[in-house]
N, C-alpha and C positions, 0 to 999 in steps of 0.2 A: 471481167470486169470490177476494178476497185471502185468502192464508192468514194469519191471525194471529199466525204466527211470523215472517212480513214484511214485519212492518209498520214502520218508521222513525219515532221520536218527536222529533223535533225541536223545543225551544224556543229559537227564535231570537231571543236579546234582543238589545239593541243596544252592547252591552258584552261579556256571553259567552253561546257556545251551547253548552247542554246536549244530549248527541243518546247514543242509544242504540238497539236494538232493544224492541220492547213486554215480548218475554220475560224482560227483564233486569230485576232489583230496581230498579238504580237506573244513573244514567247511565252508558252507556261512557265519556263523554269528556266534559269539562269545559274547556272554551280558549277564550282572546280570540275573540271576531268579527269580528276585522279583521288587516291585515297590517301587520307591523313592520318596520321596518328601523333598523339599530345602526350608530353614529357608527365603533363599533369594526371590522366587518364588512360595508365597504359595496356589495360584488360579491353580496351572498346577500339576500331579502327572507323573513321569518320570517313563515310562516302559521299562521295558531290556537297551538296548543301546541307548534309549533318554537321558539318563544323561550324553550324549557326551555332549550334545547341554545348559545343564544348567551352570548357569556362575559362581556362590558360589557353591562351593560343601563341606562346615563347616555344620558341624551337619543335616548331613540327616537322614532322619524318614525313616524307612525300614519298608516295609509289606511284609513278607516273606511268600511263600507257607508250606516251610518246618520246624517242627519244632523237634527238637532233631531227626534229622534224617529220619523222615518220613512225606512223604504229608500229612499235615490233612489242611490247608487251600483253597480249593478247587477253591472257588469264587476266590483269588487272582490267584491261579496257570492258573486258566482259562482266567482270562485277561491276563496272559502272552502271552499263547499259542494261543489266538485269534492275538496276535499280532503278532506273529511268523509266526503263517499262513497266515494271512491277505495281500492284496493285500501291502501294504507298505513293506513287508519282499520276502516271499516266493511264496507268492500268491498262493495256494495248490487247487487242483481241487478235493475237497475230496471223490466224486464217483468215480473217476477213480486211486485212488491213494492208497498205501500202506501207512503204518508207521511201521519203530522200535525204539521202548522205551527203553530207562534204567528206572529203578524202583531201590530201594533198597534193600540192599541184607537182606534176612528174611522179607519181607515186609510183612504185614498184609493182611489176605487176605481180610480183609473189605475194604481198601484201594486199592489194586488190583480191587475188584469188583467196585470200582467207575470210576477208572483209564478207563474198559472194556465200561463202559456204556457213559462215555463220548467220548469214539474216537469212540464206534460204533453207537452210539443213538444220538449224541450231534451232531458231526464232520459228521459222516457216512464215516467213509475212508472203504474201499472195504475188507481192512486185516490188522493184529493189529500182533507185535511180540514185547513182552516185557521181557526184560533180565537183569539182574543186571550190570554194567558195566564191573566189574572183570568176567564172563561170558564168555561176548565180547571178552576179551584178549584171554581168555580159549580156545576159538573156532578155534583160528587165530594156537592153539600151541595143537591141539587133539590126537595129536600120541605120545605126551611127558607126565610124571609124574612130579608134579612141586608144588611150593607154590607160592599165590600173594599175598602181601602185600598191601590192598588199606587204603591209608592214606589221605585220604578226609578233608571234610566242618568239618563235625558231629562227626562224627567216625573213628579208626580204626581196618579194617576186616585181618584177616589172614584165607586165606581158601585154603585148601587142594585140589587138582586137580588129576585126574588118566585118560590119554587119552582124555585130554579136559571138564570132568564131574566132577561135586564137590561133594566131602565127605561131605558131612550134615553133621556129628556129629564131624566132626573135624575142625568146622567153628567158631574162636573164634572173639570176639570183644572190642575195647579199647573202654572206652568212651572219647576219646581226639583228638580233629582236629581240623582245622584251625581255628574256630570260636571260641572256646575257649582258645586259645593259643592267639588270638587278645585280648579277652574281657581280661586275665588276664594281658597282656601287658601296657589296658588302664589303669586298676584299681592300678598298679605299678606305672606308670608315673605320674595317677592324685594322688597320695598319696607320691612319693618323689618330685615332680617338680610342674607340672602345669594341671588344671580337662582339662582331653582330655575325657572326660569318653562319651562326648556326639559325639566324633569324628570316629566314626567308620572306616570311610573310609580312613581316613587318616593313622588310626593307623594300618588297615591293609594294607596300605603301607608301612608304618614304617618298621612292622615286618617283609613283603619280604625282604625289601631292606637292612637291618640291621642285623637282625637275622643268626647264625647260628649253626648248632650241631658241640660240643666240643670231641675231642677225646680222650678226658683226663679231665671228668669233673669237678672233685675233686682237681685234679693240677691246673687247670685254676682257678678257683673261689679261691683258695686259694692265688694265686698269684696277681691277680687281686684285690682282697681285701686289700691287703697290700699293693700294689703302686697308686692304686685310678688313677688319671687320668693319672700318666704315665704308666699306663700299655699300653701293645699292642693290647690289648681290646678294650680302650676306644676312641670311635667316636662320632662326633658332627652330629643329624640329624637337617638338616635344612626342616622346614614345609614349605609346599608350601603357595603360594603368591596367590589368587585366581585374583587379580586384575592384574595381570601382566600372559597373553595369554602362556608367555614361561616357567612358572614356576609354573605349576599346578600340581605336582606331587614332592613331598619331596625327597632330595636326601641326600647322606649319605657322610660327607667329608670326605677326605684323612687322613691318622693320622698326619702327620705333620701341617696340616690347622684345626686340630682339637684342638683348645685352648678355648673351653667353652665360647668364646668373640664374639659377632653378628658382622658383617664387616660393617652394615648399620643400620641407624634405622628402616628401614621395615621388617628387617630379624628376625624371631623368632628361636630359636631353642631349640630343647632338647638334654639331655647328655644321650648316653645309653652307657655302661659297662658291668656290670653282667648281663645285661635284655638281652644282644644279646645273649649271651648262656644258662642260664637259662628258656629262656621263650621256645626254641626247646627240651630242656630237660625234661621237661614235658611228653612229648611223651613215653620215656624211663624209665620215675619212675613217674607215675600217681598220686602217692601217695603224692608228692611234694605241690601239691595243698588237700584243704581241703575236706573233704567228697568223692575223686578219692581212695577207697582201691582196687586199680586192681595193674596185674602185667603188664609190659611195654610191649612193640612190643616184643622184643626180648623173652621176657621168652612166652610170649602168641604164639611165633611163635614154641617153641617147644612143649608146650602145646599141640599145634594143629595139631604136627606128633604123640604125642604118642597115640592121643585117635582115629588113624586112624588104619586101621588092620596092625597087625607088618610086613606084606611081602612088605608093600607098603615103610616104612620108609627110607629106606639107596637110594630108588631112590628121595623121596619126598624132602631131603634135600640136594640134588646135585642142585637142580636150584631153587632162592628165584626171583622173580619176584617183582621190585615194581612201583608202580602205585598210582597216586594221588595228588595231589597240594602239599602237605605237606614232599614227597619225593623230594622238589625241594629245599630245605634248603641245603647249600653246609654241605658236609660231611658225609648225612644223608645213603648214601651207604655205608660209608669207617665204619662208628659204628657200623651199622647192621653186616659187616662183622668181624668185634672187638669182637662185642659181643660174636655172635655166636662160634668164633672160641675160647672165653676162655669157654663157657659152654658145648660144642661137644666135643667129643672123638677126639683126634688128627688121628683117621684112617678114621672119617666123612670128605670128600671132599666138601665143600659148595659153589657153585658162584652164588654168589649175581649180579643181574641185572637190570643196569638203561636203559633208555628210551630216546631218544632225543622228544621232543616236546610231554611228557607224557601229559599234558592235555588235550592233543586229540587224545590221543591214544585210549581210548574205541571208539570213534567217527568212526576212522581210522575202526577200525576190524570188528563194525558193518557196517559201508559200504562194506567191503569184502562179510560178510555174506549176505549183501542186494543184490549183485552184484550175487551169486551164485543163481542161479533160483531154481535149485531142492531143495535146502537146506533151503531154505529161504520160498519158499511154503509149505514145512514137517514142519516146525518149527511155522510158523504162523499159526494165525485163521482168517478166509474169516468170513464175516459177517451173511452170513446163516447159518455157523457152530456156531454162537455165539447165534444166534436165535434158532436155534436146540437144543444146549447142555446147555444152562445157565451159569450163572458165575462160578457155584466151575466146574464143568469140564473145561471150559478154564483156571484155574486156573492152574489143576490139568497138563493139558495139557503142559503149559509153564514150569512146575519144571521137566517133565517128558524129557524134553530136555535137560537136561543139570545136572540133577541129577546121581550120579553115584548106581547103585545098587551093593546094597553086597548078599551075599549070607543068611542074615536074612533079608532080604528085599522079595528075591525070596521067601522066606519059608512063610512070611507072606501073598505075593499078590497067593502061592496056595491054603492058608486057608480061604481066601476073596474069590478065582475066579479070580483071577489077576485082572490086569490092564487093559486097552485096550490101544491101540496107534489111531494116527487118522485116521492112513488108513485101521484100523478095519474093515471087513463086516459086524458086527455083533452089535446090537444096546447099545449104551453109554448112559446109565443113567448119572444122576446129583449126583455126589460125592464130601463131604466135605474132605477138604483137612485135 
């Protein structure tokens, strides 16, 4: 049995890793989940939050564990985990500790199997629990029926839940997240103004500081195109000056000070007008990008409900919960409310809910689950169970924790002899998912 004081909670996002012990109120560390190399310091690689020690953050080169939303570069990821768990950060006593770690929604069994092997065989954790971040949030609302929109770094997922359990056939994915938006902003600025294709770090900050969701995109884009620099949307974005310790992040000038002219010789500007609203609009209309012929968030949300059993439709639409970094764009929740109101019958009442500190919300929900000793032990798998069951059965157990079973599932289990839960007294053989 693992002492709850020794449970590590790791929200292993594709962009940021949030980590700390379950006894903490907030994550001990929030750091980039990658390795970075700087042009100014070629001999050193910066792991996680070591990037704060870098003098010049221009033209950073990234080694990313995640590609297209899935963990594929385990060598890089293992190096980041070694840093997080090591003596310079958490200093984990693995053989006396358990871990709750997040994984992508609809993760590949092969990737999940490698994660199991690393946690149990290389780190030798006593127990492990893997759950997608939306499922962690859903566990804190297990007595309700609702939808979660998780708009993160690589993807946007819409997930329906009944009593905190996911209806798998209703899960929808939009292949647009924060990474695609940043890359598109780099391309637009490089084509129109100055080459920033190598400035991912700087332009990601520009996206976060300057962009917002329009509530009337066609009207705003038409008006701004006609007015140019006289438009209310137009702003100057001052790029960072890494020679100045007080100016290591760019900032957006006020409308009155946005003249397109630098105030001194060291100041570099980019002009932002249509880009401020056209970049986030891709979340709602992915087809604006070449090769992304998909439904937007709200269309996918309605489709997700339609694919669920009809008896759940009214309750699912009553609550829509927004999580993920892209939901931090100003007006994001208001736009979802507006679009859903136009798409749904007047008799359907929908409440769209935002959260303060949404970036650490899955971590805090994981912390609460880890503090529930009975639930954590029931959901997690010990090293002895892993050695007995094998990867396939462990992956199956983690899915059983969160998936809603329909009558069709029950009939399927009856025809195959049924699935056995963790506490079953009968033998459980290895089964593929």
